[in-house]
N, C-alpha and C positions, 0 to 999 in steps of 0.2 A: 504494501500499500504506500502510497504518497507520504503518509505519516511516520513511516519506518525509514524514509530517506534522510539524510543527515544533509539538509540544505538550508540556505537562508538567502535573503536577498541583501546584497551589500555593494557599496561603491569599490571600483576597482583601484586599488592603491597605485599599481605601476602598470604601464601598458603591457597587455597581453592579448591572447587570442580565444574566441570562441571554440571549446573542444568539439563542437559538433559541425559547424559550418566554416570554421576559420576566420570569420569575420574579427577584424581588428577592434579591441576594446580599449578605449582610451582611459587614462587616470581620472578618477571621478565620476566615471559614467557607471549607471546602475546595471547590475549583472546578478546572476546567480551563482552562488558558490556552493559546490557540492564536493566535500573532503577539500583537496588542494586544487580542484579543477573549477575554471569558470565557464559559464555558459550565458548566451546572450539572451535578452529577454524574449525576443522573437522564437527562437529554437525552444525555450522552456515552454513557452505558451503552446507551441504545436505537440510537444510531448506530454505535458501534463494534463492533455485532454481527458484522458481515462485514468482517474485517482486510484483505481483498484489494481494496477500493474503492481508487481514486486518491485523493491527497491533495486535488484539486479537487472530487471527489465527496463527501468529508467536509465541505468548506467550504461548499459549496452546502446540504447538508443541514444544517448548522449555522448558515447564514445569515451566514457570515462571508466579507467580501471576498476575492475570488478572487486578489488580487495575489500574485505569486510570492514566496516566502519562502525564505531559503538551507536547506538540508537538513543537518542535525546527523548526522553519521556516527560509528558504533561504529568504525571502522577507522583512527581517528587520521588523517582529512584524505584518505583515499583515497575516490574516488566508489564508485558501484556498488551495486547494491540488493541486501540479503540476501533470499533466498527462504525462504519458510516450509517446515518440513519437509514431506515427501510426506504427504499425506493417508492416514491408516491408521486402521482401525476397531479398538476395542479387541478384543483376541483372548481375553482373560480375563473371567470374571463378577467382579463386586465381591468376591464371597467367596474364588475362587481367588486374585485378586491380592492380597486380605489375608493369606491363608495363605501366599503365598509371600514376601510382605515378613516377615511374622513369622518365617519360618523363616531367612531371613537374619540378622534380628536374633538369632534364638537361637543361630545358629552363632556369631557375632560376640562374643556375651556368655557363652558357654560357659566354664566354669572362670574368670569373673572375678567381681567384686563388683557388677558391674553388673546392673541388676534391669529386667525388661521387664513392664510392668503393662498391662492392657487398659483402653484410654481409655473403652469403653462403660460403665463402671463408674460414670461421673462424669456428674452432670446438665447440665454444659455441653457434653458431647460432641455433635459433628455426626457423621452418617453419613460413613464414609470416612476418619475420623481415628481411626485403630485402636489405636495403641500409645503409650505413655509410657515412655520410657526414662530411668532414673535411673541416673547414674554420675558420674565425676570432673568433668565438664564440666557437670553440673548436671541439669536436666530438660528432655527434649525430646519434644514430642508429634508424632507421625509420621503422615502421611497415605499411603495406598496408593491413594486413588481413581483416580488417572491412571496407576497402575504400569504397565498394560500399553500405553501409548500413547509414542510418541516425542514429544519436544518439542523446539522451536527457539527458543532465546533471543537475543532482539534487543535491544542496548542503544540508548536514544534519544539518548544524547550521547556525544561523543568521548571523555569520561572517565567512569570507573566512579563510579556514585553511588548511596547507598542511599535518597537523598531523591526520587529519579526512578527509579522502579522499571522494569525492563526489561519489554519485551513477552514473554509466555510463550506460544507458538504450538503447539498441539497438535491433531491431527484437523481442521486447517484452520480453527480458531478461537482467539481468544485468551483464555488461561486465567488472566487477571489476577483474574478474580472470585474464582479459588480461592485466589490468594495473600491477596486481602484477608479471606477466610473464615480462613485459617490466622493470620493476624495477630489475628483475635478469639479463635481458640482458643488461641492464646499468651498473651493477655491475661488470659483467664479462669484459665489454668493459673497463670499469674504472681501473680493475686490468691490462689489458693489456697495457694500455697507462703508469700506474704507473711504470710497469716493465721497461720501457724505461730509466727511470730517467733522463728525459728532465730537464734542467736548467730554464725552464720557466712553466708558469701556462697553463694546457690544461683541462678546463671544460669539462665534458662528461654529456651528456643528453640522454634522449630516447623519442620518440614522436611516437603516433598513430594517423593515417590518418582515416578520416571517410569522406563520401561523402557531409554530412551537418552536423552541430552542432548548437542545440537549448538549451534553457535554460540559467542557470546561466552564465553571461558574466564576470567574474572578473578572472583576471590572476591567483591568487591561487587557484582557484577552478579548471580552465583549466590545471593546473599543478598538477593534482592528484599526490600525492606521488611523486612529482618531474618528472612526465610523462606528457609533453605536448600533449594535446588532442585538434585536430583541423581538418580542412579541408587541403588537400594537398597543396592547394595553400599558406595557411598560414603557415603550417608546412615548407615549403621551405623558406619562409621569415624568421621563426624561426631559422632553421638551418643556415641560410646565413648572420644572423645579424653581427653586428660589437662586438667585443670582445677583448681579451687580447693577443690573438696569432696574431704574425705579419707573412707576405707572406712568408718570408724565413723559418719560422719557421712550417708553414703550410706543407711545401716541407718535412721537417724533420720527421714530424709525418705520412705524407703520407708513406715515405719511409720506415719507422719501421713497420706499418701495413701490408705493401705488403711484408715485408721480413718475418713477422711472418705468413701470409698467404702462402707463398712459402715454408716455413719450415714445415708447417703441410700437404702441398701437400705429 
């Protein structure tokens, strides 16, 4: 399984080559490190499409020496392999999933100063990232794309880390690409908020809603690359938690975002 492979995403320290395609990797460039070998992101995405392959199969496909390497366990030293969540097909259409997540957010924000805005009003919006929640905790863009799926979270190291993101396995495949997209959505929203030059702090976050979440239950792991991964109910609590933004400041942020959306129309 992918979780048996001793790998991590890291920047290249000195110029080298991808072990699979021989592409030149420059110092500072993001790549995947497996044992002492380096693999470019493109080759890694092509090979990791099937997370059920053995570690040796991954190494053969990536043209890495097949010598054994110690397994990093997420269970604090206990051996044993985490199994991915049972394969399930989404039982909701994207529209219905978005509607249900929206209903959860609406219920959580009723009778509060928190505002829920449609993310589709903004140019940077990607399908499936449906809502922007503005509250005391700041601004959170929420995705319901995978809402009707169960997800299994697997940490790749025995200690929780946001620099080495967890595997997010749903419907039999790793959803790390969805995490990467959420990071991009958060960065675009962050730039939009920073452009307003508010005289107060406005934290920006991203969140992915899943029908159920199993596996490692540690906050740094569930905040993979700073993207919160949880059920719709828990995401609603996350987005409406207390934070540095005051009620009158919430209104200013909402006015700014609505103004940008209107200008983009």
